[in-house]
Each structure stands twice: as C-alpha cells, then as structure tokens.
N, C-alpha and C positions, 0 to 999 in steps of 0.2 A: 850628301850632295850628287849631282849630275856629274858624268865622267865625259870628258871633249872625246871626239871621234880624233883619230891620228891628224885626219886631213882638214882639222880647223887651225888656219892659219893666221887667225887674230890673236894679238894677245890676250892673255887670259884674265886678267885684272881690270875690273871695271867700277867707275866709281858714277852712282847715278845720281845727280843733285836735282832732287824734290820728291815728297812721299804722296803727291796726289794719283789721280788713276793713271795719267800717263805716265808719269816715272815709274810707277809699281808696274805696270803691264809691260812695259819694257824690260823692267828689272826682273820679273818673271820668265819672259822668254831669253834672256842671257842666261839666269841659271840653267833653263833646261837644255841651252845649246852648250853647256859647259862651262860658262864663265865664273870666276869666282867674282861675287857680286857684294859691293856695300853700297845701300841708300841712306844718303844724307837727307832726313827730315826736318824741316823747320816747325813743322806742329801743325794742328789741325788749323788753325785760325790762317794758313797761307792756302788752304786747298779748297779751289771754287769748288768741286767735287762734293765737299762736304755738304754743300746748299746747292742741291740739285734735285730733279726727280729722278732722272736715272733713264729718260726714254731713249729707244731705238729704233729710232723711225727715219729709214730712208726716205720714204715716201711721203712721211710729213713732214721732212726739211724740204722737199722741194718747192723753192720758190724762183719764180721768175730771175732771171738776169745770174744766178748760182747754179750753172749747168756743170761746172767743176767738181763743188760741194757735194752735189746730188751724187756724181758718179762716185767720189770718195765714199760717201754713206753708202752705197749700196754695196760697194768693196767691201766695206767694215762692217756691215751687219751680217753678209756672208760669213764672215769669221767668227762670229759669237758664240755659236752654238760649240765650238770648240774649244774656246776659251771657258766657255761653263762648264763644260766637260771637265776641263782642267783642274777647275777650281772645287769640282765634285761637292758643289752644296745648292741641291736643288732648289732651297729658299731663298737664294738670291732673285730669282727669278719673281716678279713682281705682276706680269702679266705678258700675255701672249699677240694680242691683238689689239688695234685701236679704234675708236668709234669716234668718228668726226663729224661734229652737230653743228647748227646754225640755227640761231633764235628767231631770224626775221630773213625775207626773201632776198636784200641786199647783204646779208651776211652768206647766203645760201650762194650768190654770187661770187664773193669772194672763194669759197672752198670752191667751185666748179673751175675758176682763172686757177689754182692750184692743181686741181686735178688734172685739168688738160696740158698743163705744162709735164707735169710728170708723164701722163699716156704719151707725149711726144715725143718723149726721150727714154723711155724704159717700157719697151713691148710687153714685159712680163706684167706690168702693172694693172692692164686690163683685167688680169685674173688675180691681182692681189687689192683692187681697190674699186669698189662697186659701189653705185648709189643705193641708198636706204631711207624711206619714208618713214614718216613719226610713226605708225604701227609698228614697223621693225624696230625701229630705235626702242621702242617702250618694250620690246620681248624681250631684247637685248641687255638692256638695263632699265627696270622696271622703276629705280630710285629717280630716273632723271625726269625733269618737269614735262607735261603733256602738251605744252605750249611750243614745243621745238619744232620748226620748220622742214628741215630735212637735214642730211648727211651723208656719209660716206663710211663704210667700214674698209680698213685696211688689216688683210690677213698677215699676219706674221711680223706686223710692227708693234712689238712689245714693249717691255720697262724691266729695269733691274730695281734691286734696292741698293742705291747707291753706297751708304754706309755699311751695310753688310757686305756690299763687293768690295769695298777699300779693307775691311777687316779680314777679309778670304784673301784677298792677294797678299798682305803682310805676311799672315800665317803661311800661305803656300810658300813664298820666297824665304821664311825663314825654316821652315820643315825641309826645303832642299836646299840647306846648306847656306844661305845668302844671309847677310847681317842687315837690318836696320838700325841706325844711330840716330839720336837726338841732336841733331847738328845744323846750326845755319851756316851755311858757305858764304864767305864774303870775298875772298880768293881762289879761283883755281888752282894757283900757283901753288896752294899749300895741299893738295890734294895729292896723295902717294899713290898712282894706278896708272896703269898702261893706257888706257882709256877713260874719257867722262864723256856722260852725256848730263847735258844740262835741261831738265824737265822743270823747271821752279815758276813757270807761270809768268805772272809779271816781273816777280823776282828775277827772273833769266836778263831782265834788260841792266843790273846791275854787273853782271857776269859775262854779258857776250856784247860787244858795241854793235850799234847799227842796226837794232832789230827791227824799228818801228812800231812796236806795241804799245797799244792803247788799252784803256781799262772800261769794260762796258759792266755796268751796276746790276744785279739782278735781286729778286727777292722773291721767296718761297715761303708759304706755310705749311706747316704740319698740324694736320688735326687728328684727333684721338676719339675712336667710337667710345661711347658710355654704354651700358646696360640696357639704355631707352633708345639706341641708334639704332636705323637701317644700315644694312649692311654698307660696306663701301662698294663700288663698281667692280666689278670683273675684269673689264676692259677699261685701257687708258683712254680717258675722254678727252679729246681735245675739242673745244669749242670755240666759234665768233657768236660773242655776244654783243649786237648792237655796235658794230666797231670797235670792240675790243677781244682781244685773244683770252682765253684763260682754261688752264687744262687740270685735270682731276688724275692722278696716279696712285692706283692702291697700293696698302701698305700691309702687314699683317694686324697692324691694329687702327688702322685708320685711313689716311687719304693723305698725300701731300698736292696742295693747291699753288700753281704758279701760272705765269710769272712775269716779272716785270722788267724792262731793260730801260736803261738810262744811259746815253751817250750825247756829249761828253758831259762831265759832270767833275766836282772836285774829290780827288780820289782819297782823302781825307775822312770824306762824309761817309762813312760804310754802314751806322745802323740805319735799318728799315725807314723810310719814309710813310707818313702816315695816309698820306693819298693814294700811295701805293698798295699798303696794305688794306685801306678800305674800298678800292677797286677791285681787288682780288675776293674780298670776301662776298661784297654784293654780287657779283657776277658768278662766284662758287655756289652762293644759297641759291639763286635763281635758276642757275643748270639745275643743282639738285638740292631740292626745300628742306631734305631730311638732314642736310649738313645742320641745321640749326641746332641739333641736338648735340653736336660733335664738341669738344673741348677745344680751342685753340691752344696748343702745349709749345708754338714755337713759330715766331717770325722771324727769318733769318735774311741777311742779305750778305753777297758775295760777290767777289769781282772776276770777272771772265777776262782771259787775256787776248785780245783780239788783234787780228792785222789788217793792215790797210785794205787788202783784196779779199776779206773774209776766209783765207785759206790757210792752213795751218804751215807754220814754219817748222820744216824739217831739213835739215841741213848739217854739212859736215864745215866746221868753222878751220880747222885746221889739224894738223897732223895727228891729233889727242882729243879733240871736242867735236861733238855733234850735237848741235843744238834740236830742240824740239818744244816748240810752243806756239801759242795763237790758236787755238782749237777755239774760244769764244763759247759759244751754248753748245759746241758739241763734243766736248773733252771726254765723255763717257762713250759716245757712240763712234768716234774714230778713234777708241783704244786699241782695239788690235790690230787695225789696219796700220796704225801710227807705229807699232811695236815693229810689224814685218818691217816696214820700211827702215827704221832703225837699224834692224838686224843686219839687213843688207848694206846698208853704208859702214856699220863693221865690219863687214866682211864675212859673213856667215853664208858658208853655201846652203846650210840646209834651210835658210828662211823659206818661207813659203814665196811664191813669186809675185812680184807685183808691178802692175803695168807702168812703167816709168818711173819707178820708186825714187831713184835718186837723181833723175835727171827732171822731167817735165810732166809728170803724172798728177800734177795739181798740187803738188805740195814743193815748197821752195825751202 
C-alpha cells in the first residue's frame, strides 16, 4: 500500500460506491495518495463503461453548444498518458488517431461544421485536425469504402479497450492495497469510512438527493474477425453516413461498432432495439464492406447517466460525501480529469492542479 505524506490532512479511510470507470479511477488516485480505500461494486450490469467503445476524443467531442464539455475533454485527454503509464499495460491502448469520414456532401458539411467549431476554440486543433480526401482516406485505411466523400484526420485522438481498462484498474487498486467488494450500497449511513465518494452512475440518485440525472440508452456491437476477414482498422473511424453517425473502434480480435442514443425512454427496457442494431450494422458494412465476414458476437445496451446541461456532476454533498456522476457518453474520456477534481475536493494537496475544479470549471 502507498504511504501518505505527513502533510496529507484528509481522513485516510475512503469508501467509493461504484465499480465503473469513474469510481475505479477515483479509487486508484486515492490509493496512490495514501488513502485506505474500499470500493463497493454492485456488478457488471451496473457499469455503463462495460458497454462502450473507449474513445478518447476531445476534438471528436467538439459539438456546437458544448464549449465547456470541450474544455473538460481537452483537459482530460492531456491526463490520459499519465494514467496509462500508471496502469502499465500497453494493450489497453486500442488506437492512437481518429479518422473522420463522410459518405456524401451533406455529411461532409456536417463534419466541417464540427471542425470549424473546434478550430475556433482550440488553437492547437489546426495542427491536430486536418482535412483528408478520398485517396488519403484509402491510404490510411484500405478496408474502407472507395465511395467516401472526404474527411478529417485527428492526430492523437485515440481509444482504449474499455473492458481491459476496467480489469487493469481493479488489479492496480488491489495490488496497491485497496479493497474491492461485491456490494450494492442502499444507505450511505451503513458505510464505516471517513469519506465517501458516490460514483454509482444512475444508482447515485437513490443515495444522493436532487441530482437531476436521467438515463440515455446506448447500443454497441462487438464484431469478431474470422480467418477469412480483412484486418480491423488501425484508426478509430468516426463516420457520418447519410445523416447518421457510426464509428468503428479496433480491438485485438475485431471491432466495436457504435453507437445509438435514445432519450427519453423507458428505463426498464434495456435490451438492444432491433432498429438500432440494424442501422448500426447497415452503416458499418457500407463504411467497411469487409465487415460482412466478421462474426457478431455481442449486441449490448447500456444506460448512461446524463445531467440536464450535459456536464458531469462532481461536488461535495456534505462533510463526508462527495458525489461524482452524470458523465453521459464521456465517462471513460473524462475519468482522469474527474479523479483530479475529486482528489481536490477531498483536500489532497498533491492532486494535479485543475482549473476551477471545485468551483466553476465546468463541473458541478
């Protein structure tokens, strides 16, 4: 177990409620800062990150009207190399760059609007996000359709293997002296700890009042390569196909295809929708025809915890409880930034400086 410095002023026993990517990343940061940590994990079916592609795209998440989210994304992407080094498993990284492509001129205009938004707010983006034509698209990814109109190459916009990430976070926590227990917490008063971090996604609503969270349902497909298949792409491929968005994210044995999003919807209806799966497969195969020879091994649906303004909720509730939830589609992307904010709220002097972290820096 890591040892605390003598100047660490915070209590040393921390309970983290939630075993998803946010809870585990916060728990690892606390263990490394010298806390005695126990994670209460309600199980795989409660983790939005289990049904995810793991994209780390600050530029790719630059949508008009989401200026604050873009700022947070850029801050978090900057922290990801440090987290990956800490985890010590190079196979967590699934890709290092993203290729944005458009099927038709209207789709190209949509991508151009997103690029203009990012360029206007991130000066460095002119170097990291550049236009590419059909011939360069084919040179970068020969398996993509020859009928694509145009696109952009986003250097440094990578992805991680979400499930390998979750496994490695758990291992890193326990190897460093933390505990992870299978336990669904229903009452915070039953937890014996100096501080509690509630990172239970949508389940946080039952533990902390007035969060204002709602669920967004998302579907993701996992395709496995066969011996007759073309290789998976080496880039994250984010496409606009006749007005719909689809992405392909490489894995060592195939491709993750995503993603749909439904809101509002019946939260008890968590199975994948036939229509959503059909659209994803249709667009994916048009984008990369060789996927026809892959095997469909999983059609998964997950519930993403969303806040009304699209920004994560990260704040102190009382003298013992910090709540961290509401990351929507960006839980994996924002995990290291969120962990820094949480450590600041817990009073750890050694947490990396975060702009307005505990006050008005885009989290609440």
